[in-house]
N, CA, C, O and CB atoms as a CASP TS submission, in Angstrom:
PFRMAT TS
TARGET T0000
AUTHOR 0000-0000-0000
METHOD Language model
MODEL 1
PARENT N/A
ATOM      1  N   MET     1     144.743   8.320  10.859  1.00  0.00           N
ATOM      2  CA  MET     1     143.407   7.770  10.992  1.00  0.00           C
ATOM      3  C   MET     1     142.820   8.224  12.329  1.00  0.00           C
ATOM      4  O   MET     1     143.464   8.080  13.368  1.00  0.00           O
ATOM      5  CB  MET     1     143.429   6.217  10.887  1.00  0.00           C
ATOM      6  N   GLU     2     141.633   8.756  12.309  1.00  0.00           N
ATOM      7  CA  GLU     2     140.975   9.257  13.509  1.00  0.00           C
ATOM      8  C   GLU     2     140.152   8.157  14.159  1.00  0.00           C
ATOM      9  O   GLU     2     139.380   7.465  13.495  1.00  0.00           O
ATOM     10  CB  GLU     2     140.087  10.464  13.178  1.00  0.00           C
ATOM     11  N   LYS     3     140.328   8.007  15.461  1.00  0.00           N
ATOM     12  CA  LYS     3     139.558   7.010  16.196  1.00  0.00           C
ATOM     13  C   LYS     3     138.259   7.631  16.670  1.00  0.00           C
ATOM     14  O   LYS     3     138.219   8.802  17.047  1.00  0.00           O
ATOM     15  CB  LYS     3     140.363   6.453  17.390  1.00  0.00           C
ATOM     16  N   ASN     4     137.212   6.849  16.650  1.00  0.00           N
ATOM     17  CA  ASN     4     135.936   7.317  17.178  1.00  0.00           C
ATOM     18  C   ASN     4     135.947   7.193  18.687  1.00  0.00           C
ATOM     19  O   ASN     4     136.314   6.153  19.235  1.00  0.00           O
ATOM     20  CB  ASN     4     134.756   6.523  16.573  1.00  0.00           C
ATOM     21  N   MET     5     135.543   8.262  19.355  1.00  0.00           N
ATOM     22  CA  MET     5     135.467   8.252  20.810  1.00  0.00           C
ATOM     23  C   MET     5     134.097   7.733  21.218  1.00  0.00           C
ATOM     24  O   MET     5     133.093   8.072  20.592  1.00  0.00           O
ATOM     25  CB  MET     5     135.727   9.671  21.401  1.00  0.00           C
ATOM     26  N   PRO     6     134.049   6.916  22.262  1.00  0.00           N
ATOM     27  CA  PRO     6     132.740   6.461  22.741  1.00  0.00           C
ATOM     28  C   PRO     6     131.958   7.645  23.287  1.00  0.00           C
ATOM     29  O   PRO     6     132.537   8.582  23.837  1.00  0.00           O
ATOM     30  CB  PRO     6     132.895   5.364  23.829  1.00  0.00           C
ATOM     31  N   THR     7     130.656   7.599  23.133  1.00  0.00           N
ATOM     32  CA  THR     7     129.837   8.718  23.577  1.00  0.00           C
ATOM     33  C   THR     7     129.486   8.625  25.050  1.00  0.00           C
ATOM     34  O   THR     7     129.139   9.638  25.658  1.00  0.00           O
ATOM     35  CB  THR     7     128.577   8.792  22.759  1.00  0.00           C
ATOM     36  N   GLN     8     129.564   7.447  25.639  1.00  0.00           N
ATOM     37  CA  GLN     8     129.225   7.304  27.051  1.00  0.00           C
ATOM     38  C   GLN     8     129.978   6.137  27.646  1.00  0.00           C
ATOM     39  O   GLN     8     130.145   5.090  27.020  1.00  0.00           O
ATOM     40  CB  GLN     8     127.715   7.117  27.238  1.00  0.00           C
ATOM     41  N   SER     9     130.425   6.340  28.863  1.00  0.00           N
ATOM     42  CA  SER     9     131.038   5.245  29.601  1.00  0.00           C
ATOM     43  C   SER     9     129.940   4.317  30.096  1.00  0.00           C
ATOM     44  O   SER     9     128.781   4.711  30.226  1.00  0.00           O
ATOM     45  CB  SER     9     131.898   5.773  30.785  1.00  0.00           C
ATOM     46  N   THR    10     130.322   3.094  30.366  1.00  0.00           N
ATOM     47  CA  THR    10     129.370   2.154  30.928  1.00  0.00           C
ATOM     48  C   THR    10     129.204   2.443  32.411  1.00  0.00           C
ATOM     49  O   THR    10     130.188   2.538  33.144  1.00  0.00           O
ATOM     50  CB  THR    10     129.826   0.694  30.696  1.00  0.00           C
ATOM     51  N   LEU    11     127.972   2.582  32.848  1.00  0.00           N
ATOM     52  CA  LEU    11     127.668   2.855  34.246  1.00  0.00           C
ATOM     53  C   LEU    11     126.904   1.687  34.838  1.00  0.00           C
ATOM     54  O   LEU    11     126.165   0.990  34.142  1.00  0.00           O
ATOM     55  CB  LEU    11     126.862   4.158  34.392  1.00  0.00           C
ATOM     56  N   THR    12     127.092   1.485  36.128  1.00  0.00           N
ATOM     57  CA  THR    12     126.262   0.490  36.792  1.00  0.00           C
ATOM     58  C   THR    12     124.835   1.018  36.815  1.00  0.00           C
ATOM     59  O   THR    12     124.616   2.223  36.688  1.00  0.00           O
ATOM     60  CB  THR    12     126.780   0.180  38.240  1.00  0.00           C
ATOM     61  N   GLU    13     123.884   0.143  36.973  1.00  0.00           N
ATOM     62  CA  GLU    13     122.479   0.556  37.002  1.00  0.00           C
ATOM     63  C   GLU    13     122.220   1.540  38.137  1.00  0.00           C
ATOM     64  O   GLU    13     121.487   2.513  37.966  1.00  0.00           O
ATOM     65  CB  GLU    13     121.563  -0.667  37.147  1.00  0.00           C
ATOM     66  N   SER    14     122.825   1.283  39.302  1.00  0.00           N
ATOM     67  CA  SER    14     122.601   2.192  40.434  1.00  0.00           C
ATOM     68  C   SER    14     123.213   3.568  40.182  1.00  0.00           C
ATOM     69  O   SER    14     122.612   4.580  40.544  1.00  0.00           O
ATOM     70  CB  SER    14     123.183   1.593  41.717  1.00  0.00           C
ATOM     71  N   ASN    15     124.404   3.626  39.565  1.00  0.00           N
ATOM     72  CA  ASN    15     125.006   4.920  39.238  1.00  0.00           C
ATOM     73  C   ASN    15     124.190   5.652  38.183  1.00  0.00           C
ATOM     74  O   ASN    15     123.978   6.861  38.280  1.00  0.00           O
ATOM     75  CB  ASN    15     126.444   4.733  38.750  1.00  0.00           C
ATOM     76  N   ASN    16     123.739   4.922  37.185  1.00  0.00           N
ATOM     77  CA  ASN    16     122.924   5.515  36.132  1.00  0.00           C
ATOM     78  C   ASN    16     121.626   6.080  36.714  1.00  0.00           C
ATOM     79  O   ASN    16     121.216   7.187  36.366  1.00  0.00           O
ATOM     80  CB  ASN    16     122.615   4.475  35.040  1.00  0.00           C
ATOM     81  N   SER    17     120.989   5.324  37.591  1.00  0.00           N
ATOM     82  CA  SER    17     119.749   5.779  38.225  1.00  0.00           C
ATOM     83  C   SER    17     119.993   7.016  39.072  1.00  0.00           C
ATOM     84  O   SER    17     119.205   7.962  39.041  1.00  0.00           O
ATOM     85  CB  SER    17     119.145   4.665  39.086  1.00  0.00           C
ATOM     86  N   TRP    18     121.088   7.012  39.832  1.00  0.00           N
ATOM     87  CA  TRP    18     121.416   8.156  40.682  1.00  0.00           C
ATOM     88  C   TRP    18     121.641   9.405  39.839  1.00  0.00           C
ATOM     89  O   TRP    18     121.132  10.479  40.160  1.00  0.00           O
ATOM     90  CB  TRP    18     122.663   7.857  41.531  1.00  0.00           C
ATOM     91  N   LEU    19     122.411   9.259  38.749  1.00  0.00           N
ATOM     92  CA  LEU    19     122.673  10.404  37.875  1.00  0.00           C
ATOM     93  C   LEU    19     121.384  10.933  37.259  1.00  0.00           C
ATOM     94  O   LEU    19     121.143  12.141  37.259  1.00  0.00           O
ATOM     95  CB  LEU    19     123.659  10.018  36.772  1.00  0.00           C
ATOM     96  N   ASN    20     120.555  10.034  36.735  1.00  0.00           N
ATOM     97  CA  ASN    20     119.290  10.467  36.135  1.00  0.00           C
ATOM     98  C   ASN    20     118.408  11.178  37.151  1.00  0.00           C
ATOM     99  O   ASN    20     117.805  12.205  36.840  1.00  0.00           O
ATOM    100  CB  ASN    20     118.544   9.271  35.547  1.00  0.00           C
ATOM    101  N   ALA    21     118.329  10.639  38.363  1.00  0.00           N
ATOM    102  CA  ALA    21     117.503  11.250  39.407  1.00  0.00           C
ATOM    103  C   ALA    21     118.020  12.635  39.764  1.00  0.00           C
ATOM    104  O   ALA    21     117.231  13.557  39.974  1.00  0.00           O
ATOM    105  CB  ALA    21     117.469  10.362  40.657  1.00  0.00           C
ATOM    106  N   ASN    22     119.335  12.789  39.835  1.00  0.00           N
ATOM    107  CA  ASN    22     119.900  14.086  40.187  1.00  0.00           C
ATOM    108  C   ASN    22     119.783  15.095  39.058  1.00  0.00           C
ATOM    109  O   ASN    22     119.629  16.288  39.317  1.00  0.00           O
ATOM    110  CB  ASN    22     121.343  13.929  40.577  1.00  0.00           C
ATOM    111  N   VAL    23     119.853  14.647  37.824  1.00  0.00           N
ATOM    112  CA  VAL    23     119.626  15.559  36.695  1.00  0.00           C
ATOM    113  C   VAL    23     118.212  16.122  36.789  1.00  0.00           C
ATOM    114  O   VAL    23     118.000  17.320  36.602  1.00  0.00           O
ATOM    115  CB  VAL    23     119.842  14.829  35.326  1.00  0.00           C
ATOM    116  N   GLU    24     117.249  15.255  37.078  1.00  0.00           N
ATOM    117  CA  GLU    24     115.857  15.694  37.196  1.00  0.00           C
ATOM    118  C   GLU    24     115.642  16.545  38.444  1.00  0.00           C
ATOM    119  O   GLU    24     114.974  17.577  38.384  1.00  0.00           O
ATOM    120  CB  GLU    24     114.921  14.486  37.224  1.00  0.00           C
ATOM    121  N   LYS    25     116.207  16.117  39.576  1.00  0.00           N
ATOM    122  CA  LYS    25     115.979  16.791  40.853  1.00  0.00           C
ATOM    123  C   LYS    25     116.625  18.176  40.881  1.00  0.00           C
ATOM    124  O   LYS    25     115.991  19.145  41.298  1.00  0.00           O
ATOM    125  CB  LYS    25     116.519  15.941  42.001  1.00  0.00           C
ATOM    126  N   ILE    26     117.866  18.274  40.446  1.00  0.00           N
ATOM    127  CA  ILE    26     118.594  19.539  40.505  1.00  0.00           C
ATOM    128  C   ILE    26     118.056  20.509  39.461  1.00  0.00           C
ATOM    129  O   ILE    26     117.876  21.693  39.744  1.00  0.00           O
ATOM    130  CB  ILE    26     120.101  19.308  40.294  1.00  0.00           C
ATOM    131  N   GLY    27     117.801  20.014  38.264  1.00  0.00           N
ATOM    132  CA  GLY    27     117.219  20.837  37.216  1.00  0.00           C
ATOM    133  C   GLY    27     118.173  21.799  36.533  1.00  0.00           C
ATOM    134  O   GLY    27     117.775  22.498  35.602  1.00  0.00           O
ATOM    135  N   ASP    28     119.435  21.851  36.976  1.00  0.00           N
ATOM    136  CA  ASP    28     120.405  22.755  36.357  1.00  0.00           C
ATOM    137  C   ASP    28     121.151  22.113  35.193  1.00  0.00           C
ATOM    138  O   ASP    28     121.915  22.784  34.499  1.00  0.00           O
ATOM    139  CB  ASP    28     121.397  23.227  37.392  1.00  0.00           C
ATOM    140  N   TYR    29     120.938  20.839  34.982  1.00  0.00           N
ATOM    141  CA  TYR    29     121.671  20.099  33.964  1.00  0.00           C
ATOM    142  C   TYR    29     120.696  19.511  32.952  1.00  0.00           C
ATOM    143  O   TYR    29     119.620  19.027  33.303  1.00  0.00           O
ATOM    144  CB  TYR    29     122.526  18.987  34.604  1.00  0.00           C
ATOM    145  N   ALA    30     121.102  19.565  31.687  1.00  0.00           N
ATOM    146  CA  ALA    30     120.263  19.015  30.629  1.00  0.00           C
ATOM    147  C   ALA    30     120.396  17.499  30.544  1.00  0.00           C
ATOM    148  O   ALA    30     119.481  16.813  30.088  1.00  0.00           O
ATOM    149  CB  ALA    30     120.620  19.645  29.290  1.00  0.00           C
ATOM    150  N   ASN    31     121.544  16.979  30.988  1.00  0.00           N
ATOM    151  CA  ASN    31     121.784  15.541  30.885  1.00  0.00           C
ATOM    152  C   ASN    31     122.880  15.110  31.856  1.00  0.00           C
ATOM    153  O   ASN    31     123.469  15.935  32.554  1.00  0.00           O
ATOM    154  CB  ASN    31     122.166  15.159  29.444  1.00  0.00           C
ATOM    155  N   LYS    32     123.141  13.812  31.887  1.00  0.00           N
ATOM    156  CA  LYS    32     124.146  13.250  32.796  1.00  0.00           C
ATOM    157  C   LYS    32     125.537  13.787  32.497  1.00  0.00           C
ATOM    158  O   LYS    32     126.323  14.021  33.415  1.00  0.00           O
ATOM    159  CB  LYS    32     124.152  11.728  32.703  1.00  0.00           C
ATOM    160  N   SER    33     125.845  13.983  31.231  1.00  0.00           N
ATOM    161  CA  SER    33     127.181  14.467  30.864  1.00  0.00           C
ATOM    162  C   SER    33     127.468  15.828  31.473  1.00  0.00           C
ATOM    163  O   SER    33     128.571  16.068  31.965  1.00  0.00           O
ATOM    164  CB  SER    33     127.321  14.541  29.347  1.00  0.00           C
ATOM    165  N   GLU    34     126.489  16.719  31.445  1.00  0.00           N
ATOM    166  CA  GLU    34     126.685  18.040  32.046  1.00  0.00           C
ATOM    167  C   GLU    34     126.931  17.929  33.545  1.00  0.00           C
ATOM    168  O   GLU    34     127.788  18.626  34.089  1.00  0.00           O
ATOM    169  CB  GLU    34     125.471  18.935  31.780  1.00  0.00           C
ATOM    170  N   LEU    35     126.186  17.061  34.212  1.00  0.00           N
ATOM    171  CA  LEU    35     126.354  16.863  35.650  1.00  0.00           C
ATOM    172  C   LEU    35     127.743  16.310  35.956  1.00  0.00           C
ATOM    173  O   LEU    35     128.414  16.789  36.870  1.00  0.00           O
ATOM    174  CB  LEU    35     125.270  15.915  36.194  1.00  0.00           C
ATOM    175  N   ILE    36     128.171  15.316  35.206  1.00  0.00           N
ATOM    176  CA  ILE    36     129.490  14.715  35.416  1.00  0.00           C
ATOM    177  C   ILE    36     130.592  15.732  35.128  1.00  0.00           C
ATOM    178  O   ILE    36     131.559  15.824  35.885  1.00  0.00           O
ATOM    179  CB  ILE    36     129.667  13.468  34.524  1.00  0.00           C
ATOM    180  N   ASN    37     130.460  16.492  34.048  1.00  0.00           N
ATOM    181  CA  ASN    37     131.469  17.500  33.715  1.00  0.00           C
ATOM    182  C   ASN    37     131.571  18.561  34.804  1.00  0.00           C
ATOM    183  O   ASN    37     132.674  18.976  35.161  1.00  0.00           O
ATOM    184  CB  ASN    37     131.141  18.159  32.374  1.00  0.00           C
ATOM    185  N   ASP    38     130.437  19.002  35.332  1.00  0.00           N
ATOM    186  CA  ASP    38     130.440  19.995  36.399  1.00  0.00           C
ATOM    187  C   ASP    38     131.116  19.434  37.649  1.00  0.00           C
ATOM    188  O   ASP    38     131.912  20.115  38.295  1.00  0.00           O
ATOM    189  CB  ASP    38     129.005  20.444  36.722  1.00  0.00           C
ATOM    190  N   PHE    39     130.793  18.203  37.975  1.00  0.00           N
ATOM    191  CA  PHE    39     131.427  17.546  39.120  1.00  0.00           C
ATOM    192  C   PHE    39     132.942  17.484  38.931  1.00  0.00           C
ATOM    193  O   PHE    39     133.698  17.797  39.851  1.00  0.00           O
ATOM    194  CB  PHE    39     130.853  16.126  39.316  1.00  0.00           C
ATOM    195  N   ASN    40     133.383  17.081  37.742  1.00  0.00           N
ATOM    196  CA  ASN    40     134.816  16.978  37.471  1.00  0.00           C
ATOM    197  C   ASN    40     135.506  18.334  37.577  1.00  0.00           C
ATOM    198  O   ASN    40     136.603  18.432  38.127  1.00  0.00           O
ATOM    199  CB  ASN    40     135.050  16.385  36.086  1.00  0.00           C
ATOM    200  N   GLU    41     134.866  19.379  37.053  1.00  0.00           N
ATOM    201  CA  GLU    41     135.443  20.721  37.141  1.00  0.00           C
ATOM    202  C   GLU    41     135.564  21.158  38.596  1.00  0.00           C
ATOM    203  O   GLU    41     136.577  21.736  38.990  1.00  0.00           O
ATOM    204  CB  GLU    41     134.591  21.730  36.352  1.00  0.00           C
ATOM    205  N   ASN    42     134.540  20.887  39.392  1.00  0.00           N
ATOM    206  CA  ASN    42     134.586  21.253  40.809  1.00  0.00           C
ATOM    207  C   ASN    42     135.673  20.479  41.541  1.00  0.00           C
ATOM    208  O   ASN    42     136.356  21.032  42.402  1.00  0.00           O
ATOM    209  CB  ASN    42     133.229  21.002  41.471  1.00  0.00           C
ATOM    210  N   GLN    43     135.837  19.214  41.209  1.00  0.00           N
ATOM    211  CA  GLN    43     136.886  18.410  41.838  1.00  0.00           C
ATOM    212  C   GLN    43     138.265  18.950  41.475  1.00  0.00           C
ATOM    213  O   GLN    43     139.156  19.001  42.324  1.00  0.00           O
ATOM    214  CB  GLN    43     136.765  16.934  41.414  1.00  0.00           C
ATOM    215  N   TYR    44     138.445  19.352  40.223  1.00  0.00           N
ATOM    216  CA  TYR    44     139.735  19.897  39.794  1.00  0.00           C
ATOM    217  C   TYR    44     140.009  21.223  40.501  1.00  0.00           C
ATOM    218  O   TYR    44     141.135  21.475  40.931  1.00  0.00           O
ATOM    219  CB  TYR    44     139.762  20.091  38.259  1.00  0.00           C
ATOM    220  N   ASP    45     138.990  22.066  40.623  1.00  0.00           N
ATOM    221  CA  ASP    45     139.149  23.328  41.352  1.00  0.00           C
ATOM    222  C   ASP    45     139.568  23.061  42.794  1.00  0.00           C
ATOM    223  O   ASP    45     140.454  23.737  43.317  1.00  0.00           O
ATOM    224  CB  ASP    45     137.840  24.145  41.320  1.00  0.00           C
ATOM    225  N   SER    46     138.941  22.088  43.435  1.00  0.00           N
ATOM    226  CA  SER    46     139.295  21.729  44.814  1.00  0.00           C
ATOM    227  C   SER    46     140.733  21.227  44.892  1.00  0.00           C
ATOM    228  O   SER    46     141.457  21.544  45.836  1.00  0.00           O
ATOM    229  CB  SER    46     138.331  20.656  45.358  1.00  0.00           C
ATOM    230  N   TYR    47     141.135  20.461  43.916  1.00  0.00           N
ATOM    231  CA  TYR    47     142.503  19.943  43.853  1.00  0.00           C
ATOM    232  C   TYR    47     143.506  21.098  43.795  1.00  0.00           C
ATOM    233  O   TYR    47     144.504  21.092  44.515  1.00  0.00           O
ATOM    234  CB  TYR    47     142.677  19.014  42.627  1.00  0.00           C
ATOM    235  N   LEU    48     143.240  22.087  42.937  1.00  0.00           N
ATOM    236  CA  LEU    48     144.144  23.229  42.813  1.00  0.00           C
ATOM    237  C   LEU    48     144.197  24.046  44.101  1.00  0.00           C
ATOM    238  O   LEU    48     145.265  24.508  44.502  1.00  0.00           O
ATOM    239  CB  LEU    48     143.712  24.118  41.651  1.00  0.00           C
ATOM    240  N   ILE    49     143.059  24.221  44.740  1.00  0.00           N
ATOM    241  CA  ILE    49     143.021  24.945  46.016  1.00  0.00           C
ATOM    242  C   ILE    49     143.859  24.218  47.057  1.00  0.00           C
ATOM    243  O   ILE    49     144.620  24.847  47.793  1.00  0.00           O
ATOM    244  CB  ILE    49     141.566  25.103  46.514  1.00  0.00           C
ATOM    245  N   ASN    50     143.724  22.903  47.123  1.00  0.00           N
ATOM    246  CA  ASN    50     144.503  22.121  48.093  1.00  0.00           C
ATOM    247  C   ASN    50     146.000  22.221  47.833  1.00  0.00           C
ATOM    248  O   ASN    50     146.788  22.300  48.776  1.00  0.00           O
ATOM    249  CB  ASN    50     144.073  20.660  48.056  1.00  0.00           C
ATOM    250  N   ILE    51     146.394  22.217  46.575  1.00  0.00           N
ATOM    251  CA  ILE    51     147.817  22.357  46.245  1.00  0.00           C
ATOM    252  C   ILE    51     148.320  23.724  46.703  1.00  0.00           C
ATOM    253  O   ILE    51     149.390  23.823  47.305  1.00  0.00           O
ATOM    254  CB  ILE    51     148.053  22.175  44.719  1.00  0.00           C
ATOM    255  N   ASN    52     147.551  24.780  46.420  1.00  0.00           N
ATOM    256  CA  ASN    52     147.949  26.123  46.844  1.00  0.00           C
ATOM    257  C   ASN    52     148.073  26.215  48.354  1.00  0.00           C
ATOM    258  O   ASN    52     149.041  26.777  48.867  1.00  0.00           O
ATOM    259  CB  ASN    52     146.949  27.155  46.344  1.00  0.00           C
ATOM    260  N   LEU    53     147.098  25.666  49.069  1.00  0.00           N
ATOM    261  CA  LEU    53     147.145  25.702  50.532  1.00  0.00           C
ATOM    262  C   LEU    53     148.342  24.929  51.068  1.00  0.00           C
ATOM    263  O   LEU    53     148.989  25.362  52.021  1.00  0.00           O
ATOM    264  CB  LEU    53     145.853  25.134  51.120  1.00  0.00           C
ATOM    265  N   SER    54     148.636  23.793  50.461  1.00  0.00           N
ATOM    266  CA  SER    54     149.786  22.994  50.888  1.00  0.00           C
ATOM    267  C   SER    54     151.090  23.761  50.680  1.00  0.00           C
ATOM    268  O   SER    54     151.974  23.735  51.536  1.00  0.00           O
ATOM    269  CB  SER    54     149.828  21.662  50.121  1.00  0.00           C
ATOM    270  N   LYS    55     151.206  24.443  49.542  1.00  0.00           N
ATOM    271  CA  LYS    55     152.414  25.230  49.267  1.00  0.00           C
ATOM    272  C   LYS    55     152.557  26.368  50.268  1.00  0.00           C
ATOM    273  O   LYS    55     153.649  26.617  50.778  1.00  0.00           O
ATOM    274  CB  LYS    55     152.382  25.790  47.833  1.00  0.00           C
ATOM    275  N   LYS    56     151.455  27.060  50.550  1.00  0.00           N
ATOM    276  CA  LYS    56     151.506  28.180  51.495  1.00  0.00           C
ATOM    277  C   LYS    56     151.858  27.695  52.894  1.00  0.00           C
ATOM    278  O   LYS    56     152.628  28.344  53.602  1.00  0.00           O
ATOM    279  CB  LYS    56     150.166  28.927  51.519  1.00  0.00           C
ATOM    280  N   THR    57     151.306  26.572  53.290  1.00  0.00           N
ATOM    281  CA  THR    57     151.621  26.004  54.601  1.00  0.00           C
ATOM    282  C   THR    57     153.093  25.615  54.672  1.00  0.00           C
ATOM    283  O   THR    57     153.760  25.875  55.673  1.00  0.00           O
ATOM    284  CB  THR    57     150.731  24.781  54.892  1.00  0.00           C
ATOM    285  N   ALA    58     153.591  24.999  53.619  1.00  0.00           N
ATOM    286  CA  ALA    58     154.997  24.590  53.582  1.00  0.00           C
ATOM    287  C   ALA    58     155.914  25.810  53.639  1.00  0.00           C
ATOM    288  O   ALA    58     156.946  25.777  54.308  1.00  0.00           O
ATOM    289  CB  ALA    58     155.287  23.764  52.311  1.00  0.00           C
ATOM    290  N   GLU    59     155.545  26.887  52.942  1.00  0.00           N
ATOM    291  CA  GLU    59     156.353  28.105  52.968  1.00  0.00           C
ATOM    292  C   GLU    59     156.391  28.700  54.373  1.00  0.00           C
ATOM    293  O   GLU    59     157.442  29.143  54.835  1.00  0.00           O
ATOM    294  CB  GLU    59     155.804  29.136  51.970  1.00  0.00           C
ATOM    295  N   LYS    60     155.249  28.711  55.046  1.00  0.00           N
ATOM    296  CA  LYS    60     155.195  29.257  56.407  1.00  0.00           C
ATOM    297  C   LYS    60     156.032  28.429  57.377  1.00  0.00           C
ATOM    298  O   LYS    60     156.600  28.957  58.333  1.00  0.00           O
ATOM    299  CB  LYS    60     153.748  29.320  56.895  1.00  0.00           C
ATOM    300  N   MET    61     156.099  27.131  57.117  1.00  0.00           N
ATOM    301  CA  MET    61     156.869  26.241  57.994  1.00  0.00           C
ATOM    302  C   MET    61     158.346  26.211  57.597  1.00  0.00           C
ATOM    303  O   MET    61     159.177  25.632  58.297  1.00  0.00           O
ATOM    304  CB  MET    61     156.287  24.818  57.955  1.00  0.00           C
ATOM    305  N   GLY    62     158.656  26.841  56.468  1.00  0.00           N
ATOM    306  CA  GLY    62     160.039  26.873  56.006  1.00  0.00           C
ATOM    307  C   GLY    62     160.525  25.572  55.417  1.00  0.00           C
ATOM    308  O   GLY    62     161.713  25.256  55.487  1.00  0.00           O
ATOM    309  N   THR    63     159.611  24.812  54.837  1.00  0.00           N
ATOM    310  CA  THR    63     160.002  23.508  54.279  1.00  0.00           C
ATOM    311  C   THR    63     160.057  23.504  52.763  1.00  0.00           C
ATOM    312  O   THR    63     160.099  22.438  52.149  1.00  0.00           O
ATOM    313  CB  THR    63     159.044  22.442  54.740  1.00  0.00           C
ATOM    314  N   THR    64     160.058  24.684  52.149  1.00  0.00           N
ATOM    315  CA  THR    64     160.153  24.705  50.682  1.00  0.00           C
ATOM    316  C   THR    64     161.528  25.083  50.234  1.00  0.00           C
ATOM    317  O   THR    64     161.789  25.151  49.033  1.00  0.00           O
ATOM    318  CB  THR    64     159.145  25.663  50.088  1.00  0.00           C
TER
END
């Protein structure tokens, strides 16, 4: 049996307003979902970069 996924998380009014304002202001996103997805992708990219830097630093220090 397939479960239906919710189409949107519940946001506080201030978060919803901020997202809507930024969608309009930035103009690169068609909706809040695109903005949130882009933010999440950028955060994940930053996470991977930090892991790589940590590994390289540890290797240079001889702690791996």
